[in-house]
N, C-alpha and C positions, 0 to 999 in steps of 0.2 A: 459523433462531431465532425466526423471526415466529410461525411456527405452533406453537412453543414456547410462545413468550410468548402466544398467543392461548387454548392451553390452559390456562396459568397464570392467567390471565384471569377464564375460566369458573370456577377454581376457587374463585377469590379472591370472586368475584360471589355465589355460593352460601353465602359467609359473610357477606354483606351490605355488601361493599365495592363501590366505584366506581372503575374504573384507567382510566388511561394507560400503554401503554407505546411503546418505544422500543429500536431496535437501529440506531444511527448514523442515525434518519430524524428528530431534531427537535432543538433548540437546546440539550441536557442536558450537561451539565459530567460527564460519563460516570464519567472517573478519579476525580475527587475524589469524588463520591458512593460509586464502589467502596471507596475508601480508608477514609471515615468508615462504612464499614459492614463492615469488618474483611475485606474480600474480598483487600486485600494493599496494596501502595503506591505510588506514583509513584517509579521510578527517576530517577536522574540524567540519564537520555536523555527522561524525562518519560512514559515509556511502563510501565503497570500492571506490575506484579510479584506473583506470587502464588507462597506458600512451596512448593505442591506440585506447581504446573504451570507454573511461571516464565513467562516473557513470552508463550506459545502459549496465548493464550485470545482468545475475543471478549468482548465487553460488552454488554449488555444491561439496560434498567432499566424496574421497572414503579413508578409513583406510584399509591398507592392511600389511600382515606378511612379505612381499618381502623387501627384503633392496636394498632401491635406493638411487643414489647419490641424495644429497639434490640441490636446488638451492638458489641463496644468497636471502636474506629478501630485501625486497622492500626500496625504500627511499621514504621520504616525500616530494613531490614535490607542495606543497600548498604553501608554501613561505608567504607573507604576505596577501595574499587574504583572505576576509572576506565575499563574496558574499552570501554565504550559509547562515551565520549568520545574517546577514544584511535583506535577504529575507524572512527567515522563518516568515509566516503570525501570529503565536504567541509566538515568541519568546522562542521558545523550548530550542533554543541551547544558553544554558545560557553562555557556556565560549568555547574556542575552543577544539575539540574532547569530548565535555560534554552536555547530553542531558537529558533536565527533560521531561522523558515520560509523565508524568501529563499533560503537555502542548500540547505534540505533534498529531499532529492531525490524523497522521496515527496509534497512540495507542489508540485515542479517539474513531476513527470511527472502527477501526478492533479488538483490543484485549479489550478494555474497553467493558464490558458486562451490564455496568448499563447506566444513565442516564449521558447525555455528559453536565457540567457544563455551563451554562447560558453563564459565561462569553468568553466563547469561542467560542461560536456558528455562530455570524458574520463573525468570522475570518475566518471559516471553508468554507464561499462561496458556489460553486456549487457544492463542492467535496461530495461524497458519498461512497468513499472506498480508504480511504490512501491520503496521499499528497506525490507530487513528486517536489515542489519548489525546495529544496534545490540541487535536483537533476539538474532540469531542469538550474539552472541559473551557474552550475559550467565550468569553462570556458576551462575543459578539453574535454568537449562533442564535441567541434569543429573537433576531431579527429575520432567520432564516425560515423560508417555508420550503415543503416538499415539492420538487420537480414535477411536473406536469408531463414530461418527456418519459412516457413507458420505458424505455431502452434503458433509462439510469435505475431504472428499480430493480431491487435484488430479485433473484430469481430461488423462488420457495423451495424448486426441487431440491436444490443444491443446501439449504440449511436442515432439510429432513434427513438428509443423510448423514448417520453416526461416522464418526471420525474412523474408527477401526474399519468402516467398509470401505474407504480411500485407500485403504492398503492392498487392495485387490485389485486395482488397476495395472493392468500391463500400458505398454507404450500407446496402443493402437486406442484403447477405452478410453486412457487419460486424455489423447488429443479430441476423440468425438465428444466427451463430456464437456471442455471447456474449450471448443472451438472458436467460440464466440466471448471467450472472456481473457482478458489479459494473464489470470493465472497462465495460460498455457505456454508462454515465451520462457518461465523458469523450469519447465519440463520436466517429467513424473519426478525423476530422480529427488532435486530440489525440493519439489511440492510434498513427496513422501518423507524425506525429510524433515518439514516443517511438523508435517502431522505425526511423526514419532515423537517429537518433540511436546507437543501441545496434549498428546497422551500418556506422555511421562509427567505429564503435569495434573491432569486432570481423570485419567485412566482408571479402571477397576479392574481386578481379576477376569471380568468377563473379556478385556480386551488382551488378554494375555496371547492366548491362542495366534490372534493375528500378528501380534507384535514377535511372535516366536517364529512365525513364517516369514516377515520381514527381515528378522536377526539373518536368514539364510539366503538373504536375496544377493544376488550376482552382484548388484551394485555396493561398494562399500560405502559409498557414503550413507545409503538407507541402513543397510544394514548395523554400521557405527551407532546409529541415532535409536535405532530399534533397541539394541542392546541395551542403550542408556536409559530407553524408557522402562524396560521390562524391569531393571535394577532398582527405578525410582518407583515405581507401583510397587512392588514387593517390598520395600522400604516402608512406604506408605500405610500397607495392608498389614504389616508385621511379621511377614514372613520372610525366612534368610534363605 
């Protein structure tokens, strides 16, 4: 996205404009500006929805000095649909267009820098970075198509990695593995915190040795969540 914005900026500069551009890199109210620009509307989940692309899109913006004719703002097409509200695993969508970030799995696994409250850990399931449930259930996605942009596609090698194998990452190997991924910004300790929670929810006896090593990690955030995961697995397999 950054490279495409750079090219767009260069084109506008030739027209006499001065620009700044962002893609989740600055304090810009992206969704509100997108709605005002007619690109879509803020759904009841607060996620941006486009009539052609559904919820599966990236938002980026360019601020320019050029005087450009504005498009009309978008209209809300959610109607009576409440699928996103009903589907949220932690009931974080407390009212239409209102999300309690303290309950949101995306917040808990990405922005949250401390321990994940135990009351939400089981609801996280096998998610280790964010949550797309409110996007997945949106009926407007029936119009969405897979992007032809190769850089947007999932990295298959990561999906072939067992969850417990992530626990062996040190700082250097973590940075190398995720050097082209936004996961890198939450750093190793928060990522492994999330992995431990996912293993607590889905792991088996085969995952216990890796978790036991993680429970001795010098970072207390990793150690605490690994200990919780061990307890959850033992409860599930009926071993005290």
